[in-house]
C-alpha positions as CSV (number, residue, x, y, z in Angstrom):
1,M,80.9,160.0,67.6
2,R,81.0,162.7,70.2
3,A,77.8,162.3,72.3
4,V,76.4,164.2,75.3
5,G,74.0,162.5,77.6
6,A,71.8,163.7,80.4
7,M,70.2,162.0,83.4
8,S,67.6,163.3,85.8
9,G,67.3,160.3,88.2
10,T,64.8,159.1,90.8
11,S,66.6,161.1,93.5
12,M,65.4,164.2,91.7
13,D,68.4,166.3,92.7
14,G,69.1,167.8,89.3
15,V,70.4,167.2,85.7
16,D,73.7,165.5,85.2
17,L,75.5,166.0,81.8
18,A,78.5,164.2,80.4
19,V,80.3,163.9,77.1
20,I,81.8,160.6,75.8
21,E,83.4,159.5,72.5
22,T,82.1,156.2,71.3
23,D,81.1,154.2,68.2
24,G,78.3,152.6,70.1
25,V,80.4,149.6,71.0
26,A,83.7,150.7,72.6
27,V,84.2,153.8,74.7
28,T,87.2,155.7,73.4
29,G,87.2,158.8,75.5
30,F,85.5,160.9,78.2
31,G,84.8,164.6,78.0
32,A,83.5,167.3,80.1
33,T,80.7,166.9,82.7
34,G,78.2,169.3,84.1
35,Y,75.4,169.6,86.7
36,R,72.3,171.8,87.0
37,P,70.5,171.3,90.4
38,Y,66.8,171.5,90.7
39,S,65.5,174.3,93.0
40,K,63.4,173.3,95.9
41,A,60.3,174.6,94.0
42,E,61.2,172.6,91.0
43,R,61.6,169.4,93.0
44,A,58.2,170.0,94.6
45,V,56.6,170.2,91.2
46,I,58.2,167.0,90.0
47,R,57.5,165.2,93.3
48,A,53.8,166.2,93.1
49,A,53.6,164.4,89.8
50,L,55.2,161.1,90.9
51,G,53.1,158.0,90.2
52,R,51.0,159.9,87.6
53,W,50.5,159.2,83.9
54,T,50.0,161.4,80.8
55,G,47.1,163.7,81.1
56,E,46.8,163.5,84.9
57,A,47.1,166.5,87.2
58,G,50.6,168.1,87.5
59,V,52.2,166.0,84.7
60,A,52.4,168.8,82.2
61,E,53.9,171.2,84.8
62,A,56.5,168.6,85.7
63,A,57.4,168.0,82.0
64,R,57.9,171.7,81.5
65,V,60.2,171.9,84.6
66,V,62.3,169.0,83.3
67,E,62.6,170.3,79.8
68,D,63.5,173.8,80.9
69,A,66.1,172.5,83.3
70,H,67.7,170.4,80.6
71,L,67.7,173.4,78.2
72,E,69.3,175.6,80.8
73,A,71.9,172.9,81.6
74,L,72.8,172.5,77.9
75,A,72.9,176.3,77.3
76,A,75.5,176.6,80.1
77,F,77.4,173.5,78.9
78,D,79.9,174.6,76.3
79,A,81.2,171.1,75.8
80,G,77.8,170.1,74.3
81,E,78.0,172.5,71.4
82,D,80.0,170.3,69.1
83,A,78.3,167.0,70.0
84,D,76.9,164.8,67.3
85,V,74.0,163.7,69.4
86,F,72.2,164.3,72.7
87,G,70.8,161.4,74.7
88,F,67.8,162.7,76.7
89,H,66.3,160.3,79.2
90,G,63.8,162.7,80.8
91,Q,62.3,162.2,84.3
92,T,60.6,159.0,85.3
93,L,57.3,159.6,87.0
94,A,55.8,156.1,87.0
95,H,56.9,152.6,86.0
96,D,54.6,149.7,85.8
97,P,56.3,146.8,84.0
98,D,53.5,144.3,84.8
99,A,51.2,146.4,82.7
100,R,53.9,147.1,80.1
101,R,53.9,150.8,80.6
102,T,56.4,153.4,81.8
103,H,56.2,157.2,82.0
104,Q,59.2,159.5,81.4
105,V,58.3,163.2,80.9
106,G,60.3,165.4,78.6
107,D,59.8,166.1,74.9
108,G,62.9,165.4,73.0
109,A,61.5,167.1,69.9
110,R,61.4,170.4,71.8
111,I,64.9,169.9,73.1
112,A,66.2,169.3,69.5
113,A,64.3,172.3,68.1
114,Q,65.7,174.7,70.7
115,T,69.3,173.4,70.9
116,G,70.0,172.4,67.3
117,L,71.2,169.0,68.6
118,T,69.9,165.7,67.2
119,T,68.2,164.2,70.2
120,V,67.5,160.6,71.0
121,W,64.8,160.1,73.7
122,D,62.0,157.8,74.9
123,F,64.4,154.9,75.3
124,R,62.1,152.6,77.2
125,S,58.8,152.3,75.4
126,N,59.9,150.0,72.6
127,D,61.4,147.5,75.0
128,M,58.2,147.4,77.0
129,E,56.0,147.1,74.0
130,L,58.0,144.0,73.0
131,G,57.6,142.4,76.5
132,G,60.6,143.8,78.3
133,Q,60.7,145.5,81.7
134,G,62.0,148.7,80.2
135,A,64.7,148.8,82.9
136,P,67.5,148.9,83.7
137,L,69.0,150.4,80.5
138,A,72.6,151.2,81.6
139,P,73.9,147.5,81.4
140,F,75.2,147.8,77.9
141,Y,77.3,150.8,78.9
142,H,78.5,148.8,82.0
143,W,79.7,146.1,79.6
144,A,81.6,148.8,77.6
145,L,83.1,150.2,80.7
146,A,84.3,146.8,81.9
147,R,86.2,146.4,78.6
148,H,87.4,150.0,78.8
149,I,89.1,149.5,82.1
150,G,90.7,146.3,80.8
151,E,88.8,143.9,83.1
152,T,89.0,140.3,81.9
153,R,86.9,138.7,84.6
154,P,83.2,139.0,85.3
155,V,82.5,142.1,87.4
156,A,79.3,143.7,88.8
157,F,78.2,147.3,88.7
158,L,75.9,148.3,91.5
159,N,74.0,151.5,91.0
160,L,72.5,152.9,94.2
161,G,70.2,155.7,93.1
162,G,66.6,156.1,94.2
163,V,66.2,152.5,93.3
164,G,69.1,150.0,93.3
165,N,70.1,148.0,90.2
166,I,72.9,145.6,89.5
167,T,74.6,144.5,86.3
168,F,76.7,141.3,86.1
169,V,79.1,141.8,83.1
170,D,81.3,139.3,81.4
171,P,83.7,141.4,79.3
172,R,85.0,138.4,77.5
173,V,81.7,138.3,75.4
174,E,82.2,140.2,72.2
175,R,78.9,142.2,72.2
176,P,76.7,143.3,75.1
177,E,73.5,141.9,73.5
178,L,75.0,138.4,73.1
179,P,74.0,135.7,75.6
180,G,76.1,135.7,78.8
181,A,77.4,139.3,78.3
182,C,75.0,141.0,80.8
183,L,72.5,140.1,83.5
184,A,70.8,143.1,85.0
185,F,67.9,143.8,87.3
186,D,66.6,146.1,90.0
187,T,67.7,145.1,93.5
188,G,65.0,147.0,95.4
189,P,64.6,150.4,97.1
190,A,67.9,152.3,97.7
191,N,68.2,156.0,98.4
192,A,64.6,157.0,97.6
193,P,63.0,156.0,101.0
194,I,65.9,157.6,102.9
195,D,65.7,160.8,100.9
196,D,62.0,161.0,101.3
197,M,62.3,160.4,105.1
198,V,64.9,163.1,105.7
199,Q,63.1,165.5,103.4
200,A,59.8,165.1,105.3
201,R,61.2,165.2,108.8
202,L,64.2,167.5,108.5
203,G,63.8,169.4,105.3
204,L,67.1,167.9,104.0
205,P,67.5,166.4,100.5
206,F,69.5,163.4,101.6
207,D,71.5,161.9,104.5
208,R,74.7,163.9,104.0
209,N,77.9,161.8,104.6
210,G,75.7,159.0,106.0
211,A,75.6,160.8,109.4
212,L,72.1,159.5,110.3
213,T,72.8,156.1,108.8
214,R,75.8,155.6,111.1
215,A,74.1,157.2,114.2
216,G,70.9,155.1,114.1
217,R,70.1,151.6,115.4
218,V,68.8,149.1,112.9
219,D,65.4,147.4,113.6
220,A,66.3,143.9,112.5
221,E,62.7,142.7,112.6
222,T,61.6,145.3,110.0
223,V,64.5,144.4,107.8
224,A,63.6,140.7,108.0
225,V,60.0,141.3,107.1
226,F,61.1,143.5,104.2
227,L,63.4,140.9,102.8
228,D,60.8,138.2,103.0
229,D,58.9,139.9,100.1
230,V,58.3,137.8,97.0
231,F,60.1,140.4,94.8
232,F,63.4,139.3,96.1
233,R,62.8,135.7,95.1
234,R,61.6,136.5,91.6
235,I,64.0,135.4,88.9
236,P,65.5,138.3,87.0
237,P,65.3,140.3,84.9
238,K,62.9,142.5,87.0
239,S,62.4,146.2,87.7
240,L,60.8,148.3,90.3
241,D,59.0,151.7,90.5
242,R,60.5,154.4,92.7
243,E,57.3,154.2,94.8
244,G,57.6,150.4,95.1
245,F,57.4,149.1,98.7
246,P,55.2,151.9,100.0
247,Q,54.7,150.0,103.2
248,L,58.3,150.8,104.2
249,K,57.3,154.3,105.1
250,A,54.7,153.0,107.5
251,W,57.0,150.5,109.1
252,V,59.6,153.1,110.1
253,A,57.1,155.9,110.9
254,G,57.2,155.4,114.6
255,M,61.0,155.3,114.9
256,E,63.4,158.1,115.7
257,T,64.8,159.6,112.5
258,A,68.3,158.2,112.8
259,D,66.9,154.7,113.6
260,A,64.5,155.0,110.7
261,V,67.2,156.0,108.2
262,A,69.6,153.2,109.5
263,T,66.8,150.7,109.1
264,L,66.1,151.8,105.5
265,A,69.8,151.7,104.7
266,A,69.9,148.1,106.1
267,C,67.0,147.2,103.9
268,A,68.8,148.5,100.8
269,A,71.9,146.6,101.7
270,G,70.0,143.4,102.5
271,A,68.2,143.7,99.1
272,V,71.6,143.8,97.4
273,A,72.7,140.7,99.3
274,Q,69.6,138.9,98.1
275,A,70.3,140.0,94.5
276,M,73.8,138.5,94.6
277,E,72.1,135.1,94.9
278,H,70.7,135.5,91.4
279,L,74.1,136.2,89.7
280,P,75.5,133.4,87.5
281,A,78.9,133.5,89.2
282,R,80.7,135.5,91.9
283,P,82.0,138.7,90.3
284,A,85.7,139.5,90.7
285,R,84.8,143.1,91.8
286,L,81.7,144.9,92.9
287,L,81.9,148.5,91.7
288,V,79.3,150.9,93.2
289,T,78.0,154.0,91.4
290,G,75.1,156.4,92.2
291,G,74.6,158.6,95.2
292,G,74.6,155.7,97.6
293,R,78.3,155.2,97.2
294,L,78.8,158.5,99.0
295,N,77.0,157.2,102.2
296,P,79.8,155.6,104.2
297,G,77.2,154.0,106.5
298,L,75.4,152.3,103.6
299,M,78.7,151.1,102.1
300,E,79.7,149.6,105.5
301,M,76.3,147.9,105.7
302,L,76.9,146.5,102.2
303,E,80.2,145.0,103.0
304,A,78.8,143.5,106.2
305,A,75.8,142.0,104.3
306,L,77.8,140.7,101.5
307,G,80.9,139.6,103.4
308,R,83.2,141.0,100.8
309,P,84.7,144.4,99.9
310,V,82.8,146.9,97.7
311,E,84.4,149.7,95.8
312,P,83.2,153.0,94.4
313,V,83.7,153.2,90.6
314,E,86.3,155.9,91.2
315,A,88.6,153.0,92.3
316,V,88.9,152.1,88.6
317,G,89.1,155.7,87.3
318,L,85.4,156.2,86.5
319,D,83.1,159.0,87.7
320,G,80.1,157.8,89.6
321,D,78.4,161.2,89.6
322,V,77.8,161.1,85.8
323,L,77.9,157.5,84.9
324,E,74.2,157.3,84.0
325,A,74.4,160.5,82.0
326,Q,77.3,158.9,80.1
327,A,75.2,155.7,79.6
328,F,72.5,157.7,77.7
329,A,75.1,159.3,75.6
330,Y,76.3,155.8,74.7
331,L,72.8,154.5,74.1
332,A,72.0,157.5,71.9
333,V,74.9,156.5,69.6
334,R,73.7,152.9,69.5
335,V,70.2,154.1,68.5
336,L,71.6,156.2,65.6
337,R,73.7,153.2,64.5
338,G,70.7,150.8,64.7
339,L,72.3,148.7,67.4
340,P,70.3,147.0,70.2
341,T,69.9,148.8,73.5
342,S,68.4,146.0,75.6
343,A,68.4,142.2,75.5
344,P,66.8,139.2,77.3
345,G,69.4,139.3,80.0
346,T,68.9,143.0,80.8
347,T,65.2,143.7,80.6
348,G,63.6,140.3,79.8
349,V,62.6,141.3,76.3
350,A,62.2,138.3,74.0
351,A,65.2,139.2,71.8
352,A,67.8,141.9,71.5
353,V,66.0,145.1,70.6
354,G,66.7,148.7,69.8
355,G,64.7,151.6,71.3
356,G,64.5,155.4,71.3
357,R,63.0,158.1,69.2
358,V,65.2,160.4,67.1
359,S,64.3,164.1,66.8
360,R,66.6,166.1,64.4
361,A,67.0,169.8,64.7
């Protein structure tokens, strides 16, 4: 099938679009990609609704912004016109796995009605209702990518978005839902605290080219206190809300901006180092996707914390800007084919389970 997927991540920078060809197991081709940035006003509406649930103030307004942005993105994306299915993740506003609830705004039925595309959406709810964490959901796609690039050894994909997550993949296992194929979990905060800091202090959306990360001096004591949190000792699978670790903001509040950003980056790198201790084996490669791979200072901190090289996914011919959008295209096809989208090793759900709602035009 030819599938188009979209992702509006925790960094809230915009809507990524990507086309792939897949049968829901193997990836057989990559198509066009697209991007529709959020305006400053749109980001403000979404940001104001963070941490809120259905019916609370600002949520309906955020949902409308997210839906309209996706509709505009698709209207300008010629490559999506002949797609068989659209994978629509929506925008996560809140995530509370301990209470078995998660909140992604965006009505897939409206998207289907206005685009004429069969739309798969609400990917997380079913997993959570059956005892899973509801996140991360890209691991099955990571498994498919490991096989696509011809890897025969266990590898790890590290996504550094607003929140970090890691997937250990053994491509020798024949299906992603089978035991041993994937182990995945959130590592901890990644770009979100940095983005929020530079937005609040400098009016910038992120630390461009890692300039502040590299210029600042890390407060080692703050990093040590952060890494002593019980979250890092919990056995995976486990997931985290974008607003997890709110105390980080207070800990760096009195620092100069560059020092605060460098300290937050060191926290993100240290969290990944802690996460590696939970992997079943040392992966042959650590491939980094998400916006964090574009921060040279953060990548240098990762290599120092891990004592090994890390590589952006572009090193193996993949596109880290749209990898999560591709993942939801892949998952949409799996939903249509009745294949699982999560498993005990990825979300902690009791057994391999499918998710997602299907809205047809």
